mmCIF file of the C-alpha atoms, coordinates in Angstrom:
data_MODEL
# 
_entry.id   MODEL 
# 
loop_
_atom_site.group_PDB 
_atom_site.id 
_atom_site.type_symbol 
_atom_site.label_atom_id 
_atom_site.label_alt_id 
_atom_site.label_comp_id 
_atom_site.label_asym_id 
_atom_site.label_entity_id 
_atom_site.label_seq_id 
_atom_site.pdbx_PDB_ins_code 
_atom_site.Cartn_x 
_atom_site.Cartn_y 
_atom_site.Cartn_z 
_atom_site.occupancy 
_atom_site.B_iso_or_equiv 
_atom_site.pdbx_formal_charge 
_atom_site.auth_seq_id 
_atom_site.auth_comp_id 
_atom_site.auth_asym_id 
_atom_site.auth_atom_id 
_atom_site.pdbx_PDB_model_num 
ATOM 1   C CA . MET A 1 1   ? -6.622  71.584 -7.820  1.00 0.00 ? 1   MET A CA 1 
ATOM 2   C CA . SER A 1 2   ? -3.441  69.537 -7.911  1.00 0.00 ? 2   SER A CA 1 
ATOM 3   C CA . ASP A 1 3   ? -2.140  66.262 -9.242  1.00 0.00 ? 3   ASP A CA 1 
ATOM 4   C CA . ILE A 1 4   ? -1.689  63.519 -6.649  1.00 0.00 ? 4   ILE A CA 1 
ATOM 5   C CA . ILE A 1 5   ? 0.003   60.214 -7.398  1.00 0.00 ? 5   ILE A CA 1 
ATOM 6   C CA . PHE A 1 6   ? -0.460  57.159 -5.190  1.00 0.00 ? 6   PHE A CA 1 
ATOM 7   C CA . ASP A 1 7   ? 1.400   53.888 -5.217  1.00 0.00 ? 7   ASP A CA 1 
ATOM 8   C CA . PHE A 1 8   ? -1.163  51.102 -4.906  1.00 0.00 ? 8   PHE A CA 1 
ATOM 9   C CA . ASP A 1 9   ? 0.974   48.445 -3.207  1.00 0.00 ? 9   ASP A CA 1 
ATOM 10  C CA . GLY A 1 10  ? 1.603   49.312 0.408   1.00 0.00 ? 10  GLY A CA 1 
ATOM 11  C CA . THR A 1 11  ? 0.023   52.773 0.202   1.00 0.00 ? 11  THR A CA 1 
ATOM 12  C CA . ILE A 1 12  ? -3.590  52.239 -0.816  1.00 0.00 ? 12  ILE A CA 1 
ATOM 13  C CA . ALA A 1 13  ? -3.827  48.513 -0.191  1.00 0.00 ? 13  ALA A CA 1 
ATOM 14  C CA . ASN A 1 14  ? -2.001  45.966 1.894   1.00 0.00 ? 14  ASN A CA 1 
ATOM 15  C CA . THR A 1 15  ? -0.601  43.577 -0.700  1.00 0.00 ? 15  THR A CA 1 
ATOM 16  C CA . PHE A 1 16  ? 2.265   42.379 1.493   1.00 0.00 ? 16  PHE A CA 1 
ATOM 17  C CA . ASP A 1 17  ? 0.778   39.001 2.467   1.00 0.00 ? 17  ASP A CA 1 
ATOM 18  C CA . TYR A 1 18  ? -0.229  38.228 -1.105  1.00 0.00 ? 18  TYR A CA 1 
ATOM 19  C CA . ALA A 1 19  ? 3.180   39.152 -2.527  1.00 0.00 ? 19  ALA A CA 1 
ATOM 20  C CA . VAL A 1 20  ? 5.111   37.231 0.134   1.00 0.00 ? 20  VAL A CA 1 
ATOM 21  C CA . ALA A 1 21  ? 2.923   34.134 -0.318  1.00 0.00 ? 21  ALA A CA 1 
ATOM 22  C CA . PHE A 1 22  ? 3.579   34.275 -4.070  1.00 0.00 ? 22  PHE A CA 1 
ATOM 23  C CA . LEU A 1 23  ? 7.352   34.531 -3.576  1.00 0.00 ? 23  LEU A CA 1 
ATOM 24  C CA . VAL A 1 24  ? 7.340   31.721 -1.012  1.00 0.00 ? 24  VAL A CA 1 
ATOM 25  C CA . ARG A 1 25  ? 5.495   29.446 -3.476  1.00 0.00 ? 25  ARG A CA 1 
ATOM 26  C CA . GLU A 1 26  ? 7.916   30.363 -6.261  1.00 0.00 ? 26  GLU A CA 1 
ATOM 27  C CA . ALA A 1 27  ? 10.836  29.583 -3.940  1.00 0.00 ? 27  ALA A CA 1 
ATOM 28  C CA . GLY A 1 28  ? 9.313   26.161 -3.248  1.00 0.00 ? 28  GLY A CA 1 
ATOM 29  C CA . GLN A 1 29  ? 9.173   26.784 0.484   1.00 0.00 ? 29  GLN A CA 1 
ATOM 30  C CA . PRO A 1 30  ? 6.398   25.990 2.974   1.00 0.00 ? 30  PRO A CA 1 
ATOM 31  C CA . PRO A 1 31  ? 4.198   28.892 4.096   1.00 0.00 ? 31  PRO A CA 1 
ATOM 32  C CA . LEU A 1 32  ? 5.855   31.277 6.543   1.00 0.00 ? 32  LEU A CA 1 
ATOM 33  C CA . ASP A 1 33  ? 4.674   31.639 10.101  1.00 0.00 ? 33  ASP A CA 1 
ATOM 34  C CA . LYS A 1 34  ? 3.790   34.997 11.630  1.00 0.00 ? 34  LYS A CA 1 
ATOM 35  C CA . ASP A 1 35  ? 7.286   35.662 13.007  1.00 0.00 ? 35  ASP A CA 1 
ATOM 36  C CA . GLN A 1 36  ? 8.965   34.791 9.704   1.00 0.00 ? 36  GLN A CA 1 
ATOM 37  C CA . LYS A 1 37  ? 6.639   37.162 7.837   1.00 0.00 ? 37  LYS A CA 1 
ATOM 38  C CA . GLU A 1 38  ? 7.169   39.894 10.417  1.00 0.00 ? 38  GLU A CA 1 
ATOM 39  C CA . ALA A 1 39  ? 10.936  39.652 9.865   1.00 0.00 ? 39  ALA A CA 1 
ATOM 40  C CA . LEU A 1 40  ? 10.365  40.543 6.201   1.00 0.00 ? 40  LEU A CA 1 
ATOM 41  C CA . HIS A 1 41  ? 8.352   43.714 6.836   1.00 0.00 ? 41  HIS A CA 1 
ATOM 42  C CA . GLY A 1 42  ? 10.125  46.818 5.648   1.00 0.00 ? 42  GLY A CA 1 
ATOM 43  C CA . LEU A 1 43  ? 12.148  44.964 3.013   1.00 0.00 ? 43  LEU A CA 1 
ATOM 44  C CA . SER A 1 44  ? 11.697  45.489 -0.695  1.00 0.00 ? 44  SER A CA 1 
ATOM 45  C CA . MET A 1 45  ? 10.220  42.650 -2.725  1.00 0.00 ? 45  MET A CA 1 
ATOM 46  C CA . THR A 1 46  ? 13.664  42.154 -4.269  1.00 0.00 ? 46  THR A CA 1 
ATOM 47  C CA . HIS A 1 47  ? 15.245  41.689 -0.849  1.00 0.00 ? 47  HIS A CA 1 
ATOM 48  C CA . ILE A 1 48  ? 12.447  39.376 0.260   1.00 0.00 ? 48  ILE A CA 1 
ATOM 49  C CA . ALA A 1 49  ? 12.903  37.246 -2.866  1.00 0.00 ? 49  ALA A CA 1 
ATOM 50  C CA . ARG A 1 50  ? 16.641  37.023 -2.260  1.00 0.00 ? 50  ARG A CA 1 
ATOM 51  C CA . ARG A 1 51  ? 16.115  36.091 1.418   1.00 0.00 ? 51  ARG A CA 1 
ATOM 52  C CA . LEU A 1 52  ? 13.860  33.282 0.229   1.00 0.00 ? 52  LEU A CA 1 
ATOM 53  C CA . GLY A 1 53  ? 16.676  31.997 -1.954  1.00 0.00 ? 53  GLY A CA 1 
ATOM 54  C CA . LEU A 1 54  ? 15.366  33.054 -5.338  1.00 0.00 ? 54  LEU A CA 1 
ATOM 55  C CA . PRO A 1 55  ? 18.228  33.728 -7.773  1.00 0.00 ? 55  PRO A CA 1 
ATOM 56  C CA . TRP A 1 56  ? 18.717  37.173 -9.305  1.00 0.00 ? 56  TRP A CA 1 
ATOM 57  C CA . ARG A 1 57  ? 18.136  35.890 -12.830 1.00 0.00 ? 57  ARG A CA 1 
ATOM 58  C CA . ARG A 1 58  ? 14.559  34.827 -11.986 1.00 0.00 ? 58  ARG A CA 1 
ATOM 59  C CA . LEU A 1 59  ? 13.485  38.098 -10.384 1.00 0.00 ? 59  LEU A CA 1 
ATOM 60  C CA . PRO A 1 60  ? 12.422  40.136 -13.447 1.00 0.00 ? 60  PRO A CA 1 
ATOM 61  C CA . GLY A 1 61  ? 10.206  37.337 -14.737 1.00 0.00 ? 61  GLY A CA 1 
ATOM 62  C CA . LEU A 1 62  ? 8.781   36.674 -11.283 1.00 0.00 ? 62  LEU A CA 1 
ATOM 63  C CA . PHE A 1 63  ? 7.723   40.256 -10.797 1.00 0.00 ? 63  PHE A CA 1 
ATOM 64  C CA . PHE A 1 64  ? 5.828   40.232 -14.107 1.00 0.00 ? 64  PHE A CA 1 
ATOM 65  C CA . LYS A 1 65  ? 4.313   36.827 -13.301 1.00 0.00 ? 65  LYS A CA 1 
ATOM 66  C CA . GLY A 1 66  ? 3.302   38.063 -9.860  1.00 0.00 ? 66  GLY A CA 1 
ATOM 67  C CA . ARG A 1 67  ? 1.508   41.058 -11.353 1.00 0.00 ? 67  ARG A CA 1 
ATOM 68  C CA . ARG A 1 68  ? -0.348  38.845 -13.838 1.00 0.00 ? 68  ARG A CA 1 
ATOM 69  C CA . GLU A 1 69  ? -1.427  36.446 -11.105 1.00 0.00 ? 69  GLU A CA 1 
ATOM 70  C CA . MET A 1 70  ? -2.386  39.245 -8.741  1.00 0.00 ? 70  MET A CA 1 
ATOM 71  C CA . SER A 1 71  ? -4.762  40.865 -11.221 1.00 0.00 ? 71  SER A CA 1 
ATOM 72  C CA . PRO A 1 72  ? -7.693  38.472 -10.651 1.00 0.00 ? 72  PRO A CA 1 
ATOM 73  C CA . ALA A 1 73  ? -7.072  38.516 -6.889  1.00 0.00 ? 73  ALA A CA 1 
ATOM 74  C CA . MET A 1 74  ? -7.420  42.312 -6.677  1.00 0.00 ? 74  MET A CA 1 
ATOM 75  C CA . ARG A 1 75  ? -11.108 42.017 -5.715  1.00 0.00 ? 75  ARG A CA 1 
ATOM 76  C CA . ASN A 1 76  ? -10.049 40.317 -2.478  1.00 0.00 ? 76  ASN A CA 1 
ATOM 77  C CA . ILE A 1 77  ? -7.325  42.785 -1.485  1.00 0.00 ? 77  ILE A CA 1 
ATOM 78  C CA . GLU A 1 78  ? -8.561  45.297 1.058   1.00 0.00 ? 78  GLU A CA 1 
ATOM 79  C CA . PRO A 1 79  ? -7.503  48.937 1.155   1.00 0.00 ? 79  PRO A CA 1 
ATOM 80  C CA . PHE A 1 80  ? -5.851  50.234 4.288   1.00 0.00 ? 80  PHE A CA 1 
ATOM 81  C CA . LYS A 1 81  ? -8.277  51.619 6.832   1.00 0.00 ? 81  LYS A CA 1 
ATOM 82  C CA . GLY A 1 82  ? -9.246  55.158 5.927   1.00 0.00 ? 82  GLY A CA 1 
ATOM 83  C CA . MET A 1 83  ? -7.834  55.154 2.394   1.00 0.00 ? 83  MET A CA 1 
ATOM 84  C CA . PRO A 1 84  ? -11.206 55.060 0.577   1.00 0.00 ? 84  PRO A CA 1 
ATOM 85  C CA . GLU A 1 85  ? -12.275 58.117 2.594   1.00 0.00 ? 85  GLU A CA 1 
ATOM 86  C CA . VAL A 1 86  ? -9.012  59.958 1.865   1.00 0.00 ? 86  VAL A CA 1 
ATOM 87  C CA . ILE A 1 87  ? -9.297  59.253 -1.852  1.00 0.00 ? 87  ILE A CA 1 
ATOM 88  C CA . GLY A 1 88  ? -12.969 60.265 -1.848  1.00 0.00 ? 88  GLY A CA 1 
ATOM 89  C CA . GLU A 1 89  ? -12.185 63.542 -0.104  1.00 0.00 ? 89  GLU A CA 1 
ATOM 90  C CA . LEU A 1 90  ? -9.396  64.336 -2.546  1.00 0.00 ? 90  LEU A CA 1 
ATOM 91  C CA . HIS A 1 91  ? -11.702 63.521 -5.463  1.00 0.00 ? 91  HIS A CA 1 
ATOM 92  C CA . ARG A 1 92  ? -14.409 65.791 -4.077  1.00 0.00 ? 92  ARG A CA 1 
ATOM 93  C CA . GLY A 1 93  ? -11.730 68.478 -3.833  1.00 0.00 ? 93  GLY A CA 1 
ATOM 94  C CA . HIS A 1 94  ? -11.315 68.181 -7.620  1.00 0.00 ? 94  HIS A CA 1 
ATOM 95  C CA . HIS A 1 95  ? -7.747  66.907 -7.465  1.00 0.00 ? 95  HIS A CA 1 
ATOM 96  C CA . ASN A 1 96  ? -6.418  64.819 -10.315 1.00 0.00 ? 96  ASN A CA 1 
ATOM 97  C CA . LEU A 1 97  ? -5.706  61.413 -8.814  1.00 0.00 ? 97  LEU A CA 1 
ATOM 98  C CA . TYR A 1 98  ? -3.365  58.823 -10.309 1.00 0.00 ? 98  TYR A CA 1 
ATOM 99  C CA . ILE A 1 99  ? -2.530  55.346 -9.125  1.00 0.00 ? 99  ILE A CA 1 
ATOM 100 C CA . LEU A 1 100 ? 0.728   53.653 -10.086 1.00 0.00 ? 100 LEU A CA 1 
ATOM 101 C CA . SER A 1 101 ? 1.726   50.158 -9.256  1.00 0.00 ? 101 SER A CA 1 
# 
């Protein structure tokens, strides 16, 4: 038995589209097209926010606001393919599982 820690965002579930849409709205910009979103893949949320023109001073508050707003939407966010099975297998193996976000 071992302790295993997962990060929810980007590891268990694909929250990228939700997070980017939130930042785009906060930046007062129109929705991004597929190519614009693709150009942001691999960047941290901080870097995405800065690319969208959000000032540094707003970032801490935005990240807390984003978490609050994301909470009710969690039912609609799908896990990555295969993750429920991986987590189930680890649970059956009596590992201690933790999820951080």
